[in-house]
N, C-alpha and C positions, 0 to 999 in steps of 0.2 A: 319510063320514068315513074309513071303512076304506079306500076307494079312494084318497082323498087321501093317507092315511098310506102306502099301498103305493106311490103315485106318488113321494112324497118319498123313500121308501126306495130305489126304483129310481134316482132322480136322484142320491141320495147314493152309491149303489153305482157308478153311472156316473162320478160325480165322483171317487170313490175309485179306480176303475180308471184313469181319466185321470191322476190324481195319481201312482198307482203306475207308470204307463207313463212319465210325465215323470221320476219319481224313478229308474227303471231307466235311462232315457236319460242322465240326469245322472250316475249311477254309472258307466255305460259311458264317458262323456266323461272323468270323473275318472280311471278306470282307464287310458284311452288317454293322458291327459295325464301320468299317473305313469309309464307305460311310455316315453313320449317323453322325459320328464325323466330317467329312468334311462338311456336310450340317450344322451342329451346328456351326462350325467355321465360315462358310460363313454367317450364320444368325447373329452370334455374331459380325462379322465385319460390317455387314449392320447396326446393332443396335448401334455399337460404332460410326460409321460415322454419323448416325442420332443424336446420343447424342452430338457429337462434333458440329454438325450443330446447334442443339438446344442451346447448351451452348454459341456458337458464337452469335446466335441471341439474347440470353438473355444478353450477355455482351454488344451488340450494344444497346439494349433497355435501359440498365442501363446507358450507356454513354448519350443516348438521354435524359433520365429522369434527369440526373445530369445537362445537358445543359439547359433543361427546368426550373429546379429549380433555376439555376443561372440567367437565363433570367427573371424569375418571381421575384426574389429578386431585380434585377436591375429595373424592371418596378415598383415594389412596392416602391422602394426608389425614383424613379423619380416622382411617383404619390404623395408621401408624400411631396416632394419638391414643386411640382406644387400646391398642396393644401395649403401649407404654403404661397407660393407666392400669391395665389388667396386670401387668408385671409388678407395678407398685402395689396394687391391691393384694396380689399373691404374696409379695414379700411381707406386707403388713400382716396378712393372715397367718403366715408362717411364724412371724415374730410373736403375734398374739397367742398362737397355739403353743409355742415354746414357753411363753410366760405362764400360760395356763398349766402346762405340764409341770413346770418348775414349782408353781404354787401348790398343785396337787401333791407333788413329791414332798414338798415342805410340810404340808398338812399331814401326810401319811407318816412322815418322820416324827412330827410333833405328837401324833397319836400313838406311835410306837413308844416314844419316850414316856408319854403319860401312862401307857399300859405298863411299861417297865417299872415306873415309879410306884404305880399301884401294886404291882406284884411284889416289889421290894418292901413296900409298906406292909402288905399282907403277910409276907414271909417274916418280917420283923415282929408283927403281932403274933404270929404263930410261935415264933421262937420265944417271945415274951411270955406267952401263955404256957408254953411247955416249961419254961424256967419257973414259973410261979407254981406249977403243980409239983 
């Protein structure tokens, strides 16, 4: 009986040792899993921070692009106004040049008429002098 009790105690001790080993292995696995989870959480936090930074940069880029589009629209509008003003100025210039050319032509014509009148007067004087002689 005593031997059987001792055998059962040894078996129970072995069983306890085996269970303690299994428990230690399970605790080590839990610790490793917790460390891996903590590392993943840290990695996720780093990724989330990088994502927030990228989103912020993207938002700033969008703001910048909207400002560029507004500026571009303003410049295009100013360009269109300047082109229209240039066209009006060109038309006015051409009109003034035409008026100037017409005035010059009128002046030349008047000068030719005056020269013709002078020539006619001179010819009449010549004819008058020849008749007097």
